[in-house]
N, C-alpha and C positions, 0 to 999 in steps of 0.2 A: 504493500500500500504506500502511495506517496505521502510525504509529510503533510499535515494540514496547512492550508493556506493562511498566512499571516499578513494582513493588509499592511502595505507600506504607508508611512506618513507622507504628507506632501513633500515634494522635492526640497522646498525651502520652507521654514516656519513662516506663518502669516505675519507680515510686519505690522507694527502699530498702525492704526488708521490714520490717513492723511487729514489733519485737522486745521491746517493753516487757513486763515480767513478767506483766501482766494477759492477754497473748496466749499465754503459754506452754502452757496447757491445750489450746488449739486447735492449736498447733504439734505437740503430742504426737499429736493425732488425725491431722494431716496426715502426720506421720512414719509412723504406722501404715498409712495409705492408700498411702504411697509403697512401703512394704515389700510390701503386698498386690499392688501393681502389678507387682512383679518376679516373681511366681509364674508357673510355666508355664501356658499357656493352657488345657490340659486340666484342670488342677487348679482354675483360676479358674471354668471352666464348671461343674464339679461342685459347688464351693462355692457358686457363685451360684444354681444351681438349688435347692440345699438351703436357702439363705437365703431365696429367694423363697417356698418352701413354708412356712417359719416365719413370714414376714411375712403370708402369706395367713391364717394362723391367728390372729395376734396383733394386726394392724392392723385392728381390726373396723370403725372408722369409715371408713377408706379402702376397705375391702372393700365396704362398703355403697355408696360412691360408684361404684366399678367396676360393681357389680351394677345400680345405677340407670342408669348410662350404657348398659350392654349391653341392658337391658330396653327402653330408649327407642330405641336405634339398631337393634336386631335383634328387633322385635316378631314377626316371622314365625318365629323360632326358638323351640324349647321351652325350658323352664326347665333341663332337664338339660344341653342344649347350652351354654347361657349359663354355667351353673355350671362346666362343664369349661373353657370359655374363660377364665373368671375365674381359675381355678387356674393355667392355662397362662400367663396374663398376668402373674401374680405371679412365676412362675418366670423368665419373660423379664426382669422387672424386676430380680430378683436378679442374673442374669448381666449385665444392663446396668450395674449399679453397678460391677462389676468392670471392665467395658469402659471406663467413664468414667475410672477410676483409671489403667488401662493407656494410654488415649489421652493423658492429661495428663502422666503421669510414667513410663510404662513404654516398652517396645520393641514395635514391630509387625513386626519382621523375620520372624517365623514366620508372620504373618498375610498378608503381602504376596503370597506365591505362591498363596494360596487365593482372592484377590479376583478377581471377574469384573466388568469395567467395560464397559457398553454405552452407546452414544449420545454419547460424548465429542465426536464430530465435530459435533454440533449446537452445542455450546458454542464450539468452535474456529471454526466458520463465522461465528457471530455476532461474535466478536472480530475475525476477519479482515475483516469488513465495517465495522470501526471502532466497534463498540458494546460497552458494558459488558454484563454478564450478572447478572441476579438469579436465583439458584437458590432456588426455593420448595420447602420441604419441610415435613413435619409433625413433631410431637414424638414420634418413635419412640425406643425404647430404644437403638437403634444409631446415633443421630445423631452422637455424638461420635467413636466409633471409625471410622465410615464417613467422616465429615468429614476425619479425619486421613488415611485411606487415599486419599481423593480428592485431597488436596494433593500426593500423589506425581505426579499427572498434570497438575495445573494449579494456579497460585497462587490461593488462596481466602482471602478475608477473611470474618469473621463479624460479625453484629449480635446482641447478647445483652443479657440483663438482668443487671446487675452484682450480685454477691453482697452480702448485708447485712453479713457478717462480714469485717473487714479482712484477716485472715490468709487466709481462703479466696479472697477476691477477688484478692489478690496471688499466691497459689500457683497458682490455676487459670489466671489470665491469663498468668502466666509459662509454665505448661505448654502452653497453647494457642499461644503465640507461638513455640513450638518448631517448629510446622508451619504455622500460619496466617500469611499475610503481613501481616495487621493484624486487630485486634479493635476494634469500635466499640460503645460502650454505646448503649442505646436512645435516649439524648438527643443523641448525636453525629451529627446529621443532616448537617451541612455536610461534614465529612470523608468520610462515607460516600458522599455524592453526588459529591464530588471523585474518590473512588476509582472510581466507576462511569463518570464522564465520561472518565477516563483509559483506559477499556477494561478495568477490573478486574472480578473476579467477587466477588459478595457473597452469602453464604448467609443465608437469612432464613426463619423459621418463624412465620407469622402466624395460627396455628390455636388460640390460647388467648384466653380472655376476660379482658381486662385493663381497668383503669380509665383508663389513660393512652392517649392517641391517639384518632383519629377512628374510630368504630365504627358498624357497621350490622348489622341482623339479616338474615341470609341463610340459605338451607337448608343443613343439614349432617345427612345421614342422614334427610332429610325433615322435620327439626325446625328451627325458627328458632334460630340460634346467633349470639350477638353476636360480631362478627368485625372485626378491624382492616382498614382500607382502605389500609394502608401500602404494599402492593404496587402498587396503582394510583398512589399519590402518588409513590413512588420512581421508578417507570417514567416517569411524566409529567414529572417534574423532571429526570431524567437522560438520557432517551432510551434506556435500557437495554432489552435483550431480556429477557423473563421465561420461564424454563424450569423445569419441574417436575423435582425430583431425588428419586428413590425409592431406598431402601436397605433391605436386610433381612439377617438372620442365617439361614443355612440350617441344617438339622438336623445336618449334619456339622461345624458350627462355622465354615464358610467364609462369605464375604460376597458378595452381589450388589448392585452399584450400577448405577443406570440413569438417564441424563440424557435427558429427553423433548425432542421438538422444541419450538421457541418457540411460545408462544401467538400465534395469528394476530390481527392488528388489535388489538393490546394496547399501550398502554391505549386504551380508548374514552373516550367523554364522560361515562359514567355510572359513578361510583365503586362504587355498590352492585352493578351488573351485573358489573363486573370482579371484585369481591370474591367474588361468587357463583361465577364461573368458577374462581377460585383454590380456593375451598372444595370445589368439585366434584372438582377434580383431586386434592386431598388425600384426600377421601373415597374416591376410586378406589384410591389407594395403601393406605389403611387396610383396604379390603375384600380386598386381596390378602394382607395379613399382619395380621389383626386382633389376634393375640395379642401383637404387639410394639409396639402403640400405647399411649400414656400415658393409659389410661382412668381412672386415679385422679385426674386433673385434673377439677375441676367445670366442664366445658365449657358446661353449660347453667344456670349459677348465676343469671344475669340473664335474665329472660324478658320477652317483650313484654307489654304491659298486657293483663290478662285471661287470660293463659296460666297453667296450673296449675304450681306449683313441682315441680321434679324431685327435690330433695334435702330430705327432711323432717327 
């Protein structure tokens, strides 16, 4: 039997909070978000849906990004279907903003009884075999609240992009460390690998186009999308199993979490082929719950040479 997994502490101790006067306006905003996080869930859902409707009307540039993404990814659907999906997507975004605040600074006691978790045995079987686990997910609105709920079942660390604002970085990281066993910035590769080699679980979402890291163009909804090869690299260097992690908010406000079986014969020798498999798994998740995906991200901003731009 492998030794029991012992969660690692964060790479660096959390520093003292930034309290200089120049940070006070941001602290006021954080305080307001903390208060919002204490509201009952039914009220948060109602306010979030209303906020999403307002954002759909006022964030015109981001609405055009959503519309362009949906037109590219769902060409078989008519314009009325895509317009309805865009409105629903903004409502899901509004609720998601409240979910983020609740996950970081609020309570999930009332949400726990509504959670349905399937496939956790796949994760535990990989750990019982002495392997770490990379949980691959997409950027869904529910990623933070469902990540917190998953931590009830198994210790999970996260890999994330640090916030640019000092106060938000401190407050959000402190909030996440209430439930995650560790948080690794995107440049903290060594401690993340050490965590995996010890048999830990690392949540990772490689479905955005970023300038940093090794990227390849692979299909996403039939279109070439510039995608990180990090899943291949992390699995190759750590020996960890790679499992897809799907999560969604149901119409009644409950949550469904599902851990899929490990990718077979992963990693292979071809980083692009492995990345294409990961993107295909994320695409399958998106097709199940398209309204809860982060369509306002410019997923197709960088195009292969000769391909027409998506965002005019």
